[in-house]
C-alpha positions in Angstrom: -44.5 -5.2 -1.8 -44.8 -8.3 0.3 -41.3 -9.5 2.2 -41.2 -12.7 -0.4 -41.4 -10.4 -3.4 -38.8 -8.2 -1.9 -36.7 -10.8 -1.3 -36.6 -12.3 -5.0 -36.2 -8.5 -6.0 -33.1 -8.0 -4.1 -31.7 -11.4 -5.2 -32.1 -10.6 -8.8 -30.5 -7.3 -8.0 -27.6 -8.9 -6.0 -27.1 -11.4 -9.4 -26.8 -8.2 -11.7 -24.5 -6.7 -9.3 -22.1 -9.7 -9.2 -22.6 -9.6 -13.3 -21.7 -6.2 -13.2 -18.4 -6.5 -11.0 -16.9 -9.1 -13.3 -17.3 -7.1 -15.7 -15.6 -4.2 -14.4 -12.7 -6.0 -13.4 -12.4 -7.5 -16.9 -12.3 -3.9 -18.1 -10.2 -2.3 -15.4 -6.9 -2.6 -17.3 -8.6 -0.9 -20.3 -9.7 2.3 -18.3 -7.4 4.9 -19.3 -6.3 8.3 -16.9 -5.0 11.4 -17.1 -1.5 12.3 -16.4 -2.9 13.5 -13.0 -5.1 10.7 -12.2 -2.6 7.6 -11.9 -3.5 4.3 -12.4 -6.0 2.6 -9.5 -7.1 -1.0 -9.2 -10.4 -1.4 -7.3 -9.9 -2.9 -3.5 -12.0 -3.3 -0.3 -15.1 -1.7 -1.9 -18.7 -2.7 -1.6 -21.3 -2.1 -3.8 -24.3 0.0 -3.3 -27.1 0.0 -5.6 -29.1 3.2 -6.4 -31.9 3.6 -8.5 -31.8 6.5 -10.8 -34.3 7.2 -13.8 -34.9 3.3 -13.5 -31.1 2.9 -14.8 -28.9 0.7 -12.0 -25.8 2.6 -11.3 -22.9 0.5 -9.5 -20.9 2.7 -7.0 -17.8 1.3 -5.4 -17.4 3.2 -2.1 -13.9 3.7 0.0 -12.2 6.2 2.1 -10.6 8.0 -1.1 -13.9 8.8 -2.6 -12.3 9.4 -6.2 -15.0 8.8 -9.0 -13.7 6.8 -12.5 -15.8 5.6 -15.4 -15.3 2.8 -17.3 -15.3 2.6 -21.6 -19.1 1.3 -20.8 -20.2 4.0 -18.7 -20.0 2.1 -15.6 -19.3 5.0 -12.6 -17.4 3.5 -9.7 -15.3 5.2 -7.0 -12.0 3.3 -6.2 -9.1 3.7 -3.7 -5.9 4.7 -5.2 -3.8 1.7 -4.1 -0.2 1.7 -6.2 0.2 -1.4 -8.2 3.6 -2.9 -6.6 6.1 -0.3 -6.3 5.8 1.6 -9.7 2.4 3.6 -8.9 2.7 7.4 -8.6 1.0 9.4 -5.8 -2.0 11.8 -6.7 -0.9 15.7 -6.8 -1.1 17.0 -3.0 -1.5 13.5 -1.6 0.7 12.8 1.4 2.4 9.6 1.0 1.7 7.6 3.9 4.9 5.8 5.6 5.5 2.4 4.8 4.8 0.1 7.9 8.4 -0.9 9.2 8.8 -4.8 8.7 11.4 -6.9 10.6 12.1 -8.8 13.8 12.0 -6.8 17.3 14.7 -7.2 19.6 12.9 -9.6 21.5 12.6 -11.9 18.6 15.5 -14.8 18.0 18.1 -14.3 18.3 16.8 -11.8 20.9 17.6 -10.8 24.6 19.9 -13.3 26.8 17.4 -15.0 29.0 18.8 -16.3 32.1 15.8 -18.0 33.3 15.9 -20.7 30.3 19.2 -21.6 30.9 20.9 -23.7 33.5 23.6 -23.0 35.8 26.3 -25.2 33.5 24.6 -23.6 30.5 25.4 -20.1 31.9 29.1 -20.9 32.8 29.7 -21.7 29.1 28.0 -18.9 27.9 30.4 -16.5 30.2 33.4 -18.4 29.0 32.4 -17.8 25.4 32.4 -14.1 26.3 36.3 -13.4 27.1 37.5 -10.6 25.1 40.8 -10.1 26.9 43.0 -12.8 28.5 46.7 -11.7 28.9 49.2 -11.0 32.1 46.6 -12.2 34.7 44.0 -10.1 33.6 40.4 -11.4 31.9 38.2 -9.6 30.5 34.7 -10.9 30.2 31.7 -9.5 28.4 29.0 -9.7 31.0 25.4 -10.0 29.7 22.7 -8.1 31.3 21.1 -10.0 34.1 24.1 -11.5 35.9 24.5 -10.0 39.2 27.9 -9.4 40.7 26.8 -10.7 44.4 23.2 -12.7 45.5 20.7 -10.8 45.2 18.3 -10.3 48.4 14.9 -11.7 46.9 14.8 -15.4 46.3 14.0 -15.0 42.2 16.0 -17.8 40.3 17.2 -15.7 37.6 18.1 -12.9 40.1 20.5 -15.5 42.1 22.6 -16.0 39.3 25.5 -14.0 39.9 29.5 -13.8 39.1 30.5 -14.4 42.9 28.7 -18.0 43.0 29.9 -18.6 39.5 33.4 -17.8 39.7 34.9 -21.3 41.0 33.2 -23.5 38.1 34.3 -20.4 35.7 37.6 -20.7 36.9 37.8 -24.6 36.7 36.6 -24.3 33.0 39.3 -21.7 31.9 42.0 -23.8 33.9 42.7 -21.2 36.3 43.4 -22.0 40.0 41.2 -19.2 41.4 39.7 -16.2 39.6 39.3 -12.9 41.6 36.3 -10.3 41.0 37.8 -6.6 40.3 35.3 -4.5 38.6 31.7 -5.1 36.6 28.7 -3.3 35.6 25.4 -3.7 37.3 23.3 -6.6 37.2 20.9 -5.0 34.2 24.0 -3.5 32.7 26.0 -5.7 30.0 29.8 -4.9 28.9 33.2 -5.3 30.3 33.7 -7.1 33.6 37.7 -7.5 35.0 38.7 -10.4 36.6 42.2 -11.4 38.0 44.0 -15.0 38.4 45.3 -14.2 41.5 45.2 -11.2 44.7 47.9 -9.6 43.5 46.6 -8.6 39.8 43.4 -7.7 41.4 45.1 -5.5 44.1 47.1 -3.8 41.6 44.1 -3.2 38.9 42.0 -2.0 42.2 45.0 0.5 43.1 45.0 1.8 39.1 41.6 2.7 39.2 41.6 4.6 42.2 44.7 6.6 41.6 42.9 7.3 38.1 39.7 8.5 40.1 41.9 11.3 42.5 43.2 12.3 39.4 39.9 13.1 37.7 40.6 10.8 34.8 37.4 8.7 33.4 38.3 5.4 33.1 34.9 3.7 32.0 33.1 4.3 29.1 29.2 3.4 28.8 27.1 3.5 25.7 23.3 3.9 26.2 20.0 4.6 24.2 18.2 7.4 25.9 14.2 8.4 25.4 14.6 11.9 25.0 17.5 13.9 24.2 19.9 15.3 26.8 20.2 19.0 26.5 22.8 20.4 26.2 24.2 17.6 23.8 27.4 17.4 25.7 28.3 18.6 29.3 28.8 17.6 32.9 26.4 15.9 35.8 27.3 16.7 39.2 24.4 15.6 41.9 24.8 14.3 45.1 22.9 10.9 45.5 21.5 9.0 48.7 20.0 5.5 48.8 16.4 5.6 50.7 13.2 3.2 50.4 10.4 4.7 48.4 7.8 2.6 47.1 8.9 -0.4 49.1 12.0 -0.6 46.9 15.5 0.6 47.6 15.8 3.3 45.3 18.4 6.1 44.5 17.1 9.7 45.1 18.8 12.9 44.3 19.8 15.2 47.3 19.9 18.8 46.5 21.2 20.4 49.8 24.0 17.6 51.1 25.9 18.9 54.3 29.5 18.0 54.6 28.9 15.9 57.5 26.7 13.6 55.5 29.0 13.1 52.9 31.8 12.4 55.2 29.8 10.0 57.1 28.7 8.1 53.5 25.1 8.8 53.7 25.5 10.6 50.7 27.4 10.5 47.7 28.6 13.3 45.4 28.8 11.9 41.8 30.0 12.8 38.4 28.9 12.0 34.9 30.8 13.4 31.7 28.1 13.0 28.8 27.9 13.6 25.1 25.3 12.7 22.5 26.8 10.7 19.6 23.6 10.9 17.7 20.2 11.8 17.8 16.8 12.7 16.4 13.6 14.1 17.8 12.7 11.3 19.7 15.7 9.1 20.9 19.5 9.5 21.1 22.7 7.3 21.7 24.8 9.0 24.4 28.4 8.2 25.8 28.5 8.2 29.4 31.7 8.2 31.4 31.1 8.3 35.4 34.1 9.2 37.6 33.2 6.6 40.2 29.9 4.7 39.5 27.3 4.6 42.2 24.4 2.3 42.2 22.0 3.5 39.4 23.8 6.6 39.1 23.8 6.7 35.5 20.0 5.9 35.0 19.2 8.7 38.0 21.8 11.3 36.2 19.9 10.9 32.8 16.4 11.7 34.4 18.1 15.6 35.4 18.4 16.1 31.6 14.8 15.1 31.0 15.4 11.9 29.3 15.9 8.2 30.5 17.7 5.2 29.3 15.6 2.8 27.1 14.5 -0.3 29.5 14.6 1.4 32.6 11.5 0.4 34.3 12.5 1.9 37.7 13.4 5.7 37.3 11.8 6.4 33.7 8.5 7.5 35.8 10.5 10.6 37.2 10.2 12.1 33.8 6.8 12.8 32.6 5.1 14.7 29.9 2.9 17.4 30.2 1.6 19.1 27.0 4.2 17.7 25.1 6.9 19.1 27.2 9.0 16.8 29.3 9.0 17.6 32.9 10.9 16.1 35.9 8.6 14.7 38.5 9.7 14.0 42.6 10.1 10.5 43.5 7.2 10.7 45.7 4.7 10.9 43.0 6.5 8.6 40.7 6.0 5.1 41.1 8.2 2.8 39.4 6.3 1.0 36.5 7.2 -0.2 32.7 8.2 2.2 30.6 5.9 3.8 28.3 7.1 4.6 24.6 5.2 6.7 22.3 3.3 5.0 19.4 5.9 6.0 17.1 9.0 4.8 19.2 7.4 1.4 19.5 6.4 1.2 15.8 10.0 1.9 15.1 11.3 -0.8 17.3 8.1 -3.3 16.0 6.7 -3.7 19.7 3.9 -3.1 21.4 3.1 -1.7 24.6 2.5 -5.3 26.4 5.9 -6.5 25.3 7.8 -3.4 27.1 8.4 -5.1 30.4 10.7 -7.3 28.4 12.9 -4.9 27.0 16.2 -4.8 28.9 18.1 -1.6 30.1 20.2 -0.5 26.9 23.2 0.2 29.1 26.8 -1.0 28.1 30.0 -0.6 29.3 31.9 -0.6 26.1 35.7 0.0 27.3 37.5 -0.1 30.8 41.1 1.8 30.8 43.8 1.2 33.3 46.1 4.2 32.9 49.7 3.8 32.4 49.2 0.2 33.4 52.4 -1.4 35.0 54.6 1.7 34.3 53.6 1.5 30.5 51.1 3.0 27.9 47.6 2.8 29.2 45.3 -0.7 28.9 42.1 -0.5 27.4 39.4 -3.5 27.4 36.7 -3.2 25.3 33.7 -5.1 24.6 31.3 -5.4 21.9 27.2 -3.9 22.2 24.6 -7.1 22.5 23.1 -8.0 19.5 19.6 -6.4 20.8 21.4 -3.2 21.6 22.9 -3.0 17.9 19.6 -4.2 16.5 17.8 -1.2 18.5 20.2 1.3 16.8 19.5 0.1 13.6 15.6 0.0 14.2 15.7 3.6 15.5 17.9 4.8 12.7 20.8 5.9 14.9 24.2 6.2 14.6 26.1 2.7 15.1 29.4 3.2 16.6 32.4 1.2 15.7 34.1 -1.1 18.1 36.5 0.4 20.6 40.2 -0.6 20.3 
């Protein structure tokens, strides 16, 4: 058979196939199935022509390979795609999880982006985040990314800090001069204490020092962790020191700390009380209470429990998975890198691995308590968690704690 004749032959057969497809679609609604074979609709199929005893048969091929027969004798294979939400699942067939729809935490309103705001905008935003203002004490809900002191590098966003913004903030709030007292680190959000005068600032500082000497935990943090700390409640007591690793100033664990090194201040003894508020197999919401917050203390302490805080792109590489079992890797072998999440966690958070560098550290200072403040009852200043933090809990299906009072 010549090529021209073949083309004409297959053209005629193609026309016949298209006509038969139209007839199949019209008669699909009239197809009856047994109770064990639910209604299906033909989708994502391709026609295959077969010669069988000079009779043409249309086969619709898909991944289910489930043969159905119409009233006029045409056999086809169709995919069992539920019609809207009312279709049932065949016996023995495992229902595939529906893809979670919704925005990620990086979409609007999303994460607080300093690089897109002017200095004046940041000052006005901080003024709108006042959570307490009484008797000379000002409580501020600091967003993540705002530092306390100027950073060493020259990045514009890193140089946005409270020390430089305090004069403008004082003027906006009608205060003569605000004094910085306590605040979470640059990458953390939460309660920041300011004082309207040096006397109040000194009084607050002495109250916190007295509580620390009495082993009273005055700060409460919330953290979303990748992995679950074991046991679910406990005390972390390790010594930390700051060293240069991978051309960065990083905090490392010191197992054998001498009394002399502790006395000289080269090594700090740190203590953190923790408890898991909610968790599943892959993540957890953890409450952390440091006795005295050392630089990066909470992030490093979580790695000792073989988990890491979500958005920690500095220390998360210290926890690696070997045959599905988390292990702690030495600092010499764990180069800081963008945090890596499992495919399941990425799916649940509507993220891709390429968006992970923009995920902020999920560590929030929810409350600071001044015990027996001015010989009266304890004074607790609280701050609600950021919107992206709240949405992360929702996406992961974790308990959403009520605002502290």
